[in-house]
MOPAC internal coordinates of N, CA, C and O (Angstrom, degrees):
PM7 1SCF
backbone

  N    0.0000 0     0.00 0     0.00 0    0    0    0
  C    1.3975 1     0.00 0     0.00 0    1    0    0
  C    1.6060 1   112.29 1     0.00 0    2    1    0
  O    1.2310 1   124.25 1   -49.76 1    3    2    1
  N    1.2030 1   109.45 1   130.24 1    3    2    1
  C    1.6677 1   113.34 1   179.78 1    5    3    2
  C    1.5310 1   105.86 1   -98.40 1    6    5    3
  O    1.2310 1   125.61 1   -38.65 1    7    6    5
  N    1.3863 1   106.82 1   141.35 1    7    6    5
  C    1.5247 1   120.70 1   173.13 1    9    7    6
  C    1.4737 1   108.28 1   -63.77 1   10    9    7
  O    1.2310 1   123.29 1   -45.52 1   11   10    9
  N    1.4544 1   111.29 1   134.48 1   11   10    9
  C    1.4387 1   115.80 1   168.72 1   13   11   10
  C    1.5488 1   111.75 1   -65.88 1   14   13   11
  O    1.2310 1   118.63 1   -28.97 1   15   14   13
  N    1.2260 1   120.22 1   151.03 1   15   14   13
  C    1.4517 1   123.33 1   175.44 1   17   15   14
  C    1.5776 1   103.61 1   -75.90 1   18   17   15
  O    1.2310 1   120.83 1   -27.29 1   19   18   17
  N    1.3850 1   116.02 1   152.71 1   19   18   17
  C    1.4522 1   119.34 1   179.08 1   21   19   18
  C    1.4347 1   115.33 1   -62.31 1   22   21   19
  O    1.2310 1   118.40 1   -38.13 1   23   22   21
  N    1.3667 1   120.66 1   141.87 1   23   22   21
  C    1.4309 1   121.29 1   175.88 1   25   23   22
  C    1.6228 1   113.06 1   -60.31 1   26   25   23
  O    1.2310 1   122.60 1   -41.66 1   27   26   25
  N    1.3871 1   112.63 1   138.34 1   27   26   25
  C    1.4607 1   115.80 1  -179.86 1   29   27   26
  C    1.5701 1   107.33 1   -60.71 1   30   29   27
  O    1.2310 1   121.93 1   -38.71 1   31   30   29
  N    1.3666 1   113.90 1   141.29 1   31   30   29
  C    1.4598 1   122.48 1   171.26 1   33   31   30
  C    1.4722 1   110.98 1  -106.43 1   34   33   31
  O    1.2310 1   122.49 1   -39.27 1   35   34   33
  N    1.3816 1   112.83 1   140.73 1   35   34   33
  C    1.4770 1   117.93 1   178.30 1   37   35   34
  C    1.4973 1   107.82 1   -61.99 1   38   37   35
  O    1.2310 1   121.23 1   -20.92 1   39   38   37
  N    1.3572 1   115.25 1   159.08 1   39   38   37
  C    1.4597 1   121.10 1  -174.38 1   41   39   38
  C    1.6326 1   109.89 1   -64.43 1   42   41   39
  O    1.2310 1   124.23 1   151.18 1   43   42   41
  N    1.2457 1   109.49 1   -28.82 1   43   42   41
  C    1.6316 1   116.06 1   173.04 1   45   43   42
  C    1.3655 1   117.92 1   -81.32 1   46   45   43
  O    1.2310 1   116.12 1   175.11 1   47   46   45
  N    1.3504 1   124.97 1    -4.89 1   47   46   45
  C    1.2943 1   128.82 1   178.31 1   49   47   46
  C    1.5836 1   118.14 1    80.58 1   50   49   47
  O    1.2310 1   120.98 1   177.50 1   51   50   49
  N    1.2056 1   115.74 1    -2.50 1   51   50   49
  C    1.4799 1   123.38 1  -171.39 1   53   51   50
  C    1.5325 1   111.31 1   -74.20 1   54   53   51
  O    1.2310 1   117.88 1   140.54 1   55   54   53
  N    1.2737 1   121.65 1   -39.46 1   55   54   53
  C    1.4580 1   125.60 1  -168.71 1   57   55   54
  C    1.7038 1   107.39 1  -131.48 1   58   57   55
  O    1.2310 1   127.24 1   -27.01 1   59   58   57
  N    1.3792 1   103.67 1   152.99 1   59   58   57
  C    1.5044 1   114.83 1   162.38 1   61   59   58
  C    1.5581 1   105.62 1  -109.59 1   62   61   59
  O    1.2310 1   122.71 1   -25.00 1   63   62   61
  N    1.3530 1   112.41 1   155.00 1   63   62   61
  C    1.4801 1   116.91 1   177.56 1   65   63   62
  C    1.5996 1   108.93 1  -108.86 1   66   65   63
  O    1.2310 1   123.28 1   -60.43 1   67   66   65
  N    1.3705 1   111.32 1   119.57 1   67   66   65
  C    1.4229 1   113.61 1   171.74 1   69   67   66
  C    1.5226 1   109.10 1  -119.30 1   70   69   67
  O    1.2310 1   119.49 1   -52.37 1   71   70   69
  N    1.2656 1   118.57 1   127.63 1   71   70   69
  C    1.4917 1   123.54 1  -175.20 1   73   71   70
  C    1.4443 1   115.79 1    42.72 1   74   73   71
  O    1.2310 1   121.09 1  -133.80 1   75   74   73
  N    1.2582 1   115.53 1    46.20 1   75   74   73
  C    1.6000 1   123.60 1   174.40 1   77   75   74
  C    1.5181 1   108.51 1    89.85 1   78   77   75
  O    1.2310 1   116.30 1   169.13 1   79   78   77
  N    1.3759 1   124.63 1   -10.87 1   79   78   77
  C    1.4192 1   118.22 1  -168.24 1   81   79   78
  C    1.4779 1   107.77 1  -112.00 1   82   81   79
  O    1.2310 1   121.13 1   -27.52 1   83   82   81
  N    1.3631 1   115.43 1   152.48 1   83   82   81
  C    1.5356 1   120.85 1  -177.92 1   85   83   82
  C    1.5691 1   104.44 1   -90.50 1   86   85   83
  O    1.2310 1   126.10 1   -37.48 1   87   86   85
  N    1.2442 1   105.89 1   142.52 1   87   86   85
  C    1.6243 1   120.29 1   176.89 1   89   87   86
  C    1.5455 1   106.18 1  -130.78 1   90   89   87
  O    1.2310 1   120.70 1   -53.53 1   91   90   89
  N    1.2737 1   116.27 1   126.47 1   91   90   89
  C    1.4856 1   117.00 1  -176.14 1   93   91   90
  C    1.6562 1   103.47 1   -71.36 1   94   93   91
  O    1.2310 1   124.36 1   -33.56 1   95   94   93
  N    1.3279 1   109.24 1   146.44 1   95   94   93
  C    1.4536 1   120.75 1  -176.48 1   97   95   94
  C    1.6298 1   103.29 1   -95.20 1   98   97   95
  O    1.2310 1   122.42 1   -19.35 1   99   98   97
  N    1.3066 1   112.96 1   160.65 1   99   98   97
  C    1.4465 1   117.24 1   170.09 1  101   99   98
  C    1.4808 1   121.36 1   -55.12 1  102  101   99
  O    1.2310 1   120.01 1   -28.32 1  103  102  101
  N    1.3438 1   117.58 1   151.68 1  103  102  101
  C    1.4557 1   120.79 1  -173.28 1  105  103  102
  C    1.6141 1   102.43 1   -68.68 1  106  105  103
  O    1.2310 1   119.52 1   -58.27 1  107  106  105
  N    1.2958 1   118.53 1   121.73 1  107  106  105
  C    1.4608 1   129.02 1   174.44 1  109  107  106
  C    1.5020 1   109.78 1   -61.74 1  110  109  107
  O    1.2310 1   118.03 1   155.30 1  111  110  109
  N    1.2833 1   121.35 1   -24.70 1  111  110  109
  C    1.4359 1   125.79 1  -175.97 1  113  111  110
  C    1.5930 1   113.21 1   -83.02 1  114  113  111
  O    1.2310 1   119.30 1   173.11 1  115  114  113
  N    1.3546 1   118.94 1    -6.89 1  115  114  113
  C    1.3075 1   121.47 1   173.37 1  117  115  114
  C    1.5872 1   115.34 1   -59.79 1  118  117  115
  O    1.2310 1   119.10 1   -40.55 1  119  118  117
  N    1.3015 1   119.31 1   139.45 1  119  118  117
  C    1.4667 1   116.99 1   176.56 1  121  119  118
  C    1.5308 1   108.58 1   -72.80 1  122  121  119
  O    1.2310 1   116.27 1   -36.21 1  123  122  121
  N    1.3116 1   124.69 1   143.79 1  123  122  121
  C    1.3767 1   129.25 1  -173.83 1  125  123  122
  C    1.4663 1   111.46 1   -53.02 1  126  125  123
  O    1.2310 1   118.21 1   139.85 1  127  126  125
  N    1.3353 1   121.03 1   -40.15 1  127  126  125
  C    1.4988 1   122.10 1  -173.37 1  129  127  126
  C    1.6586 1   104.89 1   -72.36 1  130  129  127
  O    1.2310 1   119.83 1   148.40 1  131  130  129
  N    1.2915 1   117.92 1   -31.60 1  131  130  129
  C    1.5268 1   118.22 1  -178.39 1  133  131  130
  C    1.5141 1    99.22 1   -76.17 1  134  133  131
  O    1.2310 1   117.41 1   126.66 1  135  134  133
  N    1.3015 1   122.53 1   -53.34 1  135  134  133
  C    1.5348 1   117.55 1  -177.40 1  137  135  134
  C    1.5220 1   110.22 1   -48.13 1  138  137  135
  O    1.2310 1   120.20 1   126.48 1  139  138  137
  N    1.2230 1   117.21 1   -53.52 1  139  138  137
  C    1.4687 1   123.01 1  -178.33 1  141  139  138
  C    1.5747 1   110.48 1   -49.71 1  142  141  139
  O    1.2310 1   119.87 1   131.99 1  143  142  141
  N    1.3114 1   117.85 1   -48.01 1  143  142  141
  C    1.4844 1   126.40 1  -177.79 1  145  143  142
  C    1.4639 1   107.02 1   -62.38 1  146  145  143
  O    1.2310 1   120.44 1   133.89 1  147  146  145
  N    1.3930 1   116.77 1   -46.11 1  147  146  145
  C    1.5187 1   117.44 1   174.71 1  149  147  146
  C    1.3688 1   122.39 1   -65.09 1  150  149  147
  O    1.2310 1   120.99 1   142.23 1  151  150  149
  N    1.3068 1   115.72 1   -37.77 1  151  150  149
  C    1.3760 1   119.21 1   176.40 1  153  151  150
  C    1.5908 1   113.72 1   -72.41 1  154  153  151
  O    1.2310 1   121.47 1   152.59 1  155  154  153
  N    1.2788 1   114.78 1   -27.41 1  155  154  153
  C    1.5301 1   122.00 1   167.97 1  157  155  154
  C    1.4902 1   111.94 1   -60.54 1  158  157  155
  O    1.2310 1   121.21 1   130.48 1  159  158  157
  N    1.4560 1   115.30 1   -49.52 1  159  158  157
  C    1.4331 1   126.16 1   177.42 1  161  159  158
  C    1.4514 1   111.01 1   -58.21 1  162  161  159
  O    1.2310 1   120.45 1   134.08 1  163  162  161
  N    1.4164 1   116.74 1   -45.92 1  163  162  161
  C    1.3900 1   120.24 1   176.90 1  165  163  162
  C    1.5280 1   116.13 1   -59.33 1  166  165  163
  O    1.2310 1   122.39 1   133.79 1  167  166  165
  N    1.2279 1   113.04 1   -46.21 1  167  166  165
  C    1.6186 1   118.30 1  -177.72 1  169  167  166
  C    1.4954 1   107.24 1   -65.72 1  170  169  167
  O    1.2310 1   118.80 1   139.12 1  171  170  169
  N    1.3497 1   119.89 1   -40.88 1  171  170  169
  C    1.4784 1   122.55 1   179.11 1  173  171  170
  C    1.5820 1   108.38 1   -63.17 1  174  173  171
  O    1.2310 1   120.71 1   135.64 1  175  174  173
  N    1.4350 1   116.25 1   -44.36 1  175  174  173
  C    1.4335 1   118.14 1  -177.98 1  177  175  174
  C    1.6365 1   106.43 1   -64.43 1  178  177  175
  O    1.2310 1   118.86 1   138.37 1  179  178  177
  N    1.2456 1   119.78 1   -41.63 1  179  178  177
  C    1.5387 1   123.13 1  -176.64 1  181  179  178
  C    1.4559 1   105.21 1   -63.57 1  182  181  179
  O    1.2310 1   118.78 1   138.47 1  183  182  181
  N    1.3153 1   119.92 1   -41.53 1  183  182  181
  C    1.5748 1   114.71 1   175.34 1  185  183  182
  C    1.4515 1   111.83 1   -62.36 1  186  185  183
  O    1.2310 1   119.90 1   137.11 1  187  186  185
  N    1.3780 1   117.79 1   -42.89 1  187  186  185
  C    1.3830 1   121.10 1   179.88 1  189  187  186
  C    1.5447 1   114.39 1   -64.11 1  190  189  187
  O    1.2310 1   120.76 1   153.94 1  191  190  189
  N    1.2510 1   116.15 1   -26.06 1  191  190  189
  C    1.5438 1   119.93 1   173.76 1  193  191  190
  C    1.5928 1   108.92 1   -74.87 1  194  193  191
  O    1.2310 1   121.04 1   145.14 1  195  194  193
  N    1.2348 1   115.62 1   -34.86 1  195  194  193
  C    1.3952 1   119.55 1  -179.19 1  197  195  194
  C    1.6573 1   104.72 1   -72.70 1  198  197  195
  O    1.2310 1   118.26 1   133.95 1  199  198  197
  N    1.2087 1   120.92 1   -46.05 1  199  198  197
  C    1.5112 1   122.75 1   176.94 1  201  199  198
  C    1.4645 1   115.47 1   -60.09 1  202  201  199
  O    1.2310 1   122.44 1   137.41 1  203  202  201
  N    1.3618 1   112.93 1   -42.59 1  203  202  201
  C    1.4962 1   121.45 1  -173.23 1  205  203  202
  C    1.5837 1   111.58 1   -78.58 1  206  205  203
  O    1.2310 1   119.33 1   169.37 1  207  206  205
  N    1.2624 1   118.88 1   -10.63 1  207  206  205
  C    1.4420 1   118.13 1  -176.40 1  209  207  206
  C    1.5593 1   107.44 1   -68.77 1  210  209  207
  O    1.2310 1   119.62 1   161.28 1  211  210  209
  N    1.4050 1   118.33 1   -18.72 1  211  210  209
  C    1.4663 1   118.16 1  -177.70 1  213  211  210
  C    1.4918 1   108.58 1   -73.05 1  214  213  211
  O    1.2310 1   122.01 1   138.67 1  215  214  213
  N    1.3978 1   113.76 1   -41.33 1  215  214  213
  C    1.4884 1   120.10 1  -175.16 1  217  215  214
  C    1.5210 1   113.93 1   -89.89 1  218  217  215
  O    1.2310 1   121.13 1   148.15 1  219  218  217
  N    1.4016 1   115.45 1   -31.85 1  219  218  217
  C    1.4751 1   118.34 1   175.69 1  221  219  218
  C    1.4772 1   109.47 1    74.01 1  222  221  219
  O    1.2310 1   119.58 1    22.86 1  223  222  221
  N    1.3719 1   118.40 1  -157.14 1  223  222  221
  C    1.4380 1   122.23 1   173.29 1  225  223  222
  C    1.4875 1   113.20 1    61.88 1  226  225  223
  O    1.2310 1   122.13 1    35.41 1  227  226  225
  N    1.3762 1   113.53 1  -144.59 1  227  226  225
  C    1.3892 1   124.04 1  -170.28 1  229  227  226
  C    1.6577 1   111.08 1   -67.17 1  230  229  227
  O    1.2310 1   119.51 1   145.61 1  231  230  229
  N    1.2517 1   118.55 1   -34.39 1  231  230  229
  C    1.4798 1   119.77 1   171.53 1  233  231  230
  C    1.4741 1   116.72 1   -57.14 1  234  233  231
  O    1.2310 1   123.87 1   133.01 1  235  234  233
  N    1.3445 1   110.18 1   -46.99 1  235  234  233
  C    1.5236 1   118.92 1   175.56 1  237  235  234
  C    1.5195 1   108.57 1   -59.93 1  238  237  235
  O    1.2310 1   119.67 1   124.14 1  239  238  237
  N    1.2512 1   118.23 1   -55.86 1  239  238  237
  C    1.4811 1   121.10 1  -176.85 1  241  239  238
  C    1.5052 1   111.08 1   -58.11 1  242  241  239
  O    1.2310 1   116.90 1   143.82 1  243  242  241
  N    1.2458 1   123.49 1   -36.18 1  243  242  241
  C    1.4831 1   127.27 1   179.25 1  245  243  242
  C    1.6179 1   110.80 1   -70.31 1  246  245  243
  O    1.2310 1   125.10 1   139.24 1  247  246  245
  N    1.3422 1   107.80 1   -40.76 1  247  246  245
  C    1.5478 1   111.76 1   179.34 1  249  247  246
  C    1.5287 1   107.40 1   -68.76 1  250  249  247
  O    1.2310 1   119.52 1   141.34 1  251  250  249
  N    1.3942 1   118.52 1   -38.66 1  251  250  249
  C    1.4245 1   114.49 1  -177.65 1  253  251  250
  C    1.5999 1   110.49 1   -73.70 1  254  253  251
  O    1.2310 1   121.69 1   154.41 1  255  254  253
  N    1.3113 1   114.38 1   -25.59 1  255  254  253
  C    1.5227 1   115.97 1   176.63 1  257  255  254
  C    1.5445 1   107.90 1   -72.11 1  258  257  255
  O    1.2310 1   117.47 1   152.39 1  259  258  257
  N    1.2702 1   122.42 1   -27.61 1  259  258  257
  C    1.3543 1   124.57 1   178.91 1  261  259  258
  C    1.6657 1   110.28 1   -72.15 1  262  261  259
  O    1.2310 1   122.09 1   137.98 1  263  262  261
  N    1.2293 1   113.61 1   -42.02 1  263  262  261
  C    1.4103 1   122.40 1   174.47 1  265  263  262
  C    1.5445 1   108.14 1   -54.96 1  266  265  263
  O    1.2310 1   121.16 1   129.19 1  267  266  265
  N    1.2880 1   115.39 1   -50.81 1  267  266  265
  C    1.5076 1   125.84 1  -178.29 1  269  267  266
  C    1.5086 1   110.31 1   -56.40 1  270  269  267
  O    1.2310 1   123.72 1   130.54 1  271  270  269
  N    1.3160 1   110.46 1   -49.46 1  271  270  269
  C    1.4797 1   113.27 1  -179.38 1  273  271  270
  C    1.5122 1   118.53 1   -67.97 1  274  273  271
  O    1.2310 1   121.01 1   147.60 1  275  274  273
  N    1.3791 1   115.67 1   -32.40 1  275  274  273
  C    1.4288 1   118.70 1   171.85 1  277  275  274
  C    1.5726 1   109.61 1   -63.85 1  278  277  275
  O    1.2310 1   120.03 1   128.96 1  279  278  277
  N    1.3579 1   117.56 1   -51.04 1  279  278  277
  C    1.3747 1   123.49 1   179.22 1  281  279  278
  C    1.5598 1   119.98 1   -52.47 1  282  281  279
  O    1.2310 1   125.30 1   141.90 1  283  282  281
  N    1.4088 1   107.42 1   -38.10 1  283  282  281
  C    1.5214 1   118.93 1   167.24 1  285  283  282
  C    1.4736 1   113.24 1   -58.65 1  286  285  283
  O    1.2310 1   122.85 1   128.58 1  287  286  285
  N    1.4041 1   112.14 1   -51.42 1  287  286  285
  C    1.4753 1   115.10 1  -175.70 1  289  287  286
  C    1.4618 1   105.53 1   -64.61 1  290  289  287
  O    1.2310 1   113.37 1   147.91 1  291  290  289
  N    1.2127 1   130.15 1   -32.09 1  291  290  289
  C    1.4180 1   128.62 1  -176.79 1  293  291  290
  C    1.5412 1   113.60 1   -80.08 1  294  293  291
  O    1.2310 1   122.74 1   164.14 1  295  294  293
  N    1.2829 1   112.36 1   -15.86 1  295  294  293
  C    1.4348 1   116.82 1   175.11 1  297  295  294
  C    1.6255 1   110.55 1    94.74 1  298  297  295
  O    1.2310 1   122.44 1  -169.29 1  299  298  297
  N    1.4111 1   112.94 1    10.71 1  299  298  297
  C    1.4730 1   112.82 1  -176.32 1  301  299  298
  C    1.4452 1   108.90 1   -86.83 1  302  301  299
  O    1.2310 1   120.27 1   168.42 1  303  302  301
  N    1.3550 1   117.10 1   -11.58 1  303  302  301
  C    1.3738 1   118.23 1  -178.40 1  305  303  302
  C    1.5393 1   107.08 1  -138.22 1  306  305  303
  O    1.2310 1   120.52 1   -18.25 1  307  306  305
  N    1.3531 1   116.61 1   161.75 1  307  306  305
  C    1.5544 1   118.46 1   178.90 1  309  307  306
  C    1.6174 1   108.87 1    89.04 1  310  309  307
  O    1.2310 1   120.15 1    30.76 1  311  310  309
  N    1.2556 1   117.32 1  -149.24 1  311  310  309
  C    1.4698 1   122.15 1  -171.04 1  313  311  310
  C    1.5331 1   101.31 1   -70.08 1  314  313  311
  O    1.2310 1   120.59 1   -34.38 1  315  314  313
  N    1.4259 1   116.48 1   145.62 1  315  314  313
  C    1.5052 1   115.97 1   175.52 1  317  315  314
  C    1.4606 1   107.27 1   -63.55 1  318  317  315
  O    1.2310 1   121.34 1   -24.82 1  319  318  317
  N    1.4070 1   115.05 1   155.18 1  319  318  317
  C    1.4262 1   118.21 1  -179.19 1  321  319  318
  C    1.6886 1   111.55 1   -90.15 1  322  321  319
  O    1.2310 1   122.46 1   172.63 1  323  322  321
  N    1.4102 1   112.89 1    -7.37 1  323  322  321
  C    1.4638 1   112.60 1  -179.41 1  325  323  322
  C    1.5191 1   102.17 1   -84.49 1  326  325  323
  O    1.2310 1   121.34 1   -18.86 1  327  326  325
  N    1.2893 1   115.04 1   161.14 1  327  326  325
  C    1.4329 1   125.67 1  -177.18 1  329  327  326
  C    1.4789 1   118.68 1  -115.21 1  330  329  327
  O    1.2310 1   120.95 1  -170.24 1  331  330  329
  N    1.3699 1   115.80 1     9.76 1  331  330  329
  C    1.4390 1   116.36 1  -170.75 1  333  331  330
  C    1.6833 1   106.95 1   -98.96 1  334  333  331
  O    1.2310 1   118.36 1  -170.46 1  335  334  333
  N    1.3505 1   120.74 1     9.54 1  335  334  333
  C    1.3803 1   122.90 1   165.80 1  337  335  334
  C    1.5057 1   110.29 1    86.40 1  338  337  335
  O    1.2310 1   119.79 1  -178.44 1  339  338  337
  N    1.4789 1   118.01 1     1.56 1  339  338  337
  C    1.3543 1   118.44 1   173.29 1  341  339  338
  C    1.3968 1   118.86 1   -61.48 1  342  341  339
  O    1.2310 1   114.61 1   -35.97 1  343  342  341
  N    1.3428 1   127.81 1   144.03 1  343  342  341
  C    1.5420 1   127.94 1  -175.46 1  345  343  342
  C    1.4656 1   101.63 1   -70.99 1  346  345  343
  O    1.2310 1   123.87 1   -19.35 1  347  346  345
  N    1.3505 1   110.19 1   160.65 1  347  346  345
  C    1.4701 1   125.76 1   176.20 1  349  347  346
  C    1.5479 1   108.76 1   -98.39 1  350  349  347
  O    1.2310 1   122.99 1   -58.20 1  351  350  349
  N    1.4115 1   111.88 1   121.80 1  351  350  349
  C    1.5433 1   116.17 1  -176.91 1  353  351  350
  C    1.4476 1   107.72 1  -109.06 1  354  353  351
  O    1.2310 1   116.81 1  -160.18 1  355  354  353
  N    1.3188 1   123.67 1    19.82 1  355  354  353
  C    1.3699 1   126.50 1   169.23 1  357  355  354
  C    1.4934 1   116.26 1   -39.58 1  358  357  355
  O    1.2310 1   115.69 1   -51.18 1  359  358  357
  N    1.2690 1   125.80 1   128.82 1  359  358  357
  C    1.4652 1   134.77 1  -179.98 1  361  359  358
  C    1.5315 1   109.34 1    69.86 1  362  361  359
  O    1.2310 1   118.02 1  -167.38 1  363  362  361
  N    1.2820 1   121.38 1    12.62 1  363  362  361
  C    1.5616 1   121.55 1   178.76 1  365  363  362
  C    1.5940 1   102.77 1   -93.42 1  366  365  363
  O    1.2310 1   120.90 1   -34.90 1  367  366  365
  N    1.2894 1   115.88 1   145.10 1  367  366  365
  C    1.4921 1   122.06 1   169.22 1  369  367  366
  C    1.4993 1   107.77 1   -58.41 1  370  369  367
  O    1.2310 1   119.51 1   -48.89 1  371  370  369
  N    1.2465 1   118.54 1   131.11 1  371  370  369
  C    1.4271 1   125.48 1  -179.55 1  373  371  370
  C    1.4446 1   110.72 1   -58.63 1  374  373  371
  O    1.2310 1   117.59 1   144.54 1  375  374  373
  N    1.3476 1   122.18 1   -35.46 1  375  374  373
  C    1.2991 1   125.83 1  -177.37 1  377  375  374
  C    1.5771 1   117.40 1   -74.57 1  378  377  375
  O    1.2310 1   124.33 1   173.48 1  379  378  377
  N    1.3798 1   109.29 1    -6.52 1  379  378  377
  C    1.5151 1   121.05 1   175.42 1  381  379  378
  C    1.5729 1   117.79 1  -107.79 1  382  381  379
  O    1.2310 1   124.49 1  -161.02 1  383  382  381
  N    1.3677 1   108.99 1    18.98 1  383  382  381
  C    1.5331 1   121.30 1  -173.88 1  385  383  382
  C    1.4602 1   107.48 1  -129.63 1  386  385  383
  O    1.2310 1   123.94 1    -9.62 1  387  386  385
  N    1.4160 1   110.05 1   170.38 1  387  386  385
  C    1.5374 1   113.87 1   171.70 1  389  387  386
  C    1.5117 1   113.82 1   -57.93 1  390  389  387
  O    1.2310 1   117.80 1   169.90 1  391  390  389
  N    1.2129 1   121.80 1   -10.10 1  391  390  389
  C    1.4344 1   128.16 1  -173.25 1  393  391  390
  C    1.6234 1   109.25 1   -86.14 1  394  393  391
  O    1.2310 1   122.56 1   172.68 1  395  394  393
  N    1.3257 1   112.70 1    -7.32 1  395  394  393
  C    1.5732 1   119.16 1  -171.17 1  397  395  394
  C    1.3904 1   113.16 1   -53.25 1  398  397  395
  O    1.2310 1   121.79 1   137.41 1  399  398  397
  N    1.3253 1   114.18 1   -42.59 1  399  398  397
  C    1.5609 1   116.68 1  -179.27 1  401  399  398
  C    1.5172 1   115.23 1   -62.05 1  402  401  399
  O    1.2310 1   122.66 1   133.98 1  403  402  401
  N    1.3920 1   112.52 1   -46.02 1  403  402  401
  C    1.5220 1   121.46 1   176.26 1  405  403  402
  C    1.5023 1   109.13 1   -60.13 1  406  405  403
  O    1.2310 1   120.25 1   137.15 1  407  406  405
  N    1.3898 1   117.12 1   -42.85 1  407  406  405
  C    1.4855 1   119.40 1  -164.24 1  409  407  406
  C    1.6240 1    98.36 1   -73.81 1  410  409  407
  O    1.2310 1   118.83 1   132.73 1  411  410  409
  N    1.3641 1   119.84 1   -47.27 1  411  410  409
  C    1.5323 1   121.02 1  -174.18 1  413  411  410
  C    1.5988 1   105.31 1   -54.28 1  414  413  411
  O    1.2310 1   118.67 1   147.00 1  415  414  413
  N    1.3813 1   120.15 1   -33.00 1  415  414  413
  C    1.3440 1   123.50 1  -174.94 1  417  415  414
  C    1.5448 1   113.81 1   -68.98 1  418  417  415
  O    1.2310 1   122.71 1   159.64 1  419  418  417
  N    1.3725 1   112.42 1   -20.36 1  419  418  417
  C    1.4634 1   116.61 1   179.27 1  421  419  418
  C    1.4677 1   113.24 1   -78.40 1  422  421  419
  O    1.2310 1   119.99 1   160.37 1  423  422  421
  N    1.3993 1   117.62 1   -19.63 1  423  422  421
  C    1.4041 1   116.05 1   176.26 1  425  423  422
  C    1.4950 1   115.76 1    84.62 1  426  425  423
  O    1.2310 1   120.00 1  -165.77 1  427  426  425
  N    1.4164 1   117.61 1    14.23 1  427  426  425
  C    1.4078 1   129.17 1  -179.45 1  429  427  426
  C    1.4977 1   113.42 1  -100.03 1  430  429  427
  O    1.2310 1   119.54 1   146.67 1  431  430  429
  N    1.4156 1   118.48 1   -33.33 1  431  430  429
  C    1.4147 1   121.05 1  -177.86 1  433  431  430
  C    1.4285 1   117.85 1   -95.58 1  434  433  431
  O    1.2310 1   120.10 1   180.00 1  435  434  433

């Protein structure tokens, strides 16, 4: 099995691009210990989602809420972590954003 190349990161460091779509990166201002704890929580919550899919119901809802909480803590969801007032293009196709020229230059879109 070959390792996947890392996802491209926008020049401003706000997003990664996966299959042509922008996804917000974690807040670079988080303390390393805090980031590590939140990533640990996120991985545990993702495993709980996987396990709860069999039973569904409240267990699945709780696991998904834990994923959401960890992603909010990391800055990947909720209000953008940058403070310059720029809009959030999370989940937008890169070709339909101000990053279109940069993305086209990657030769992926």
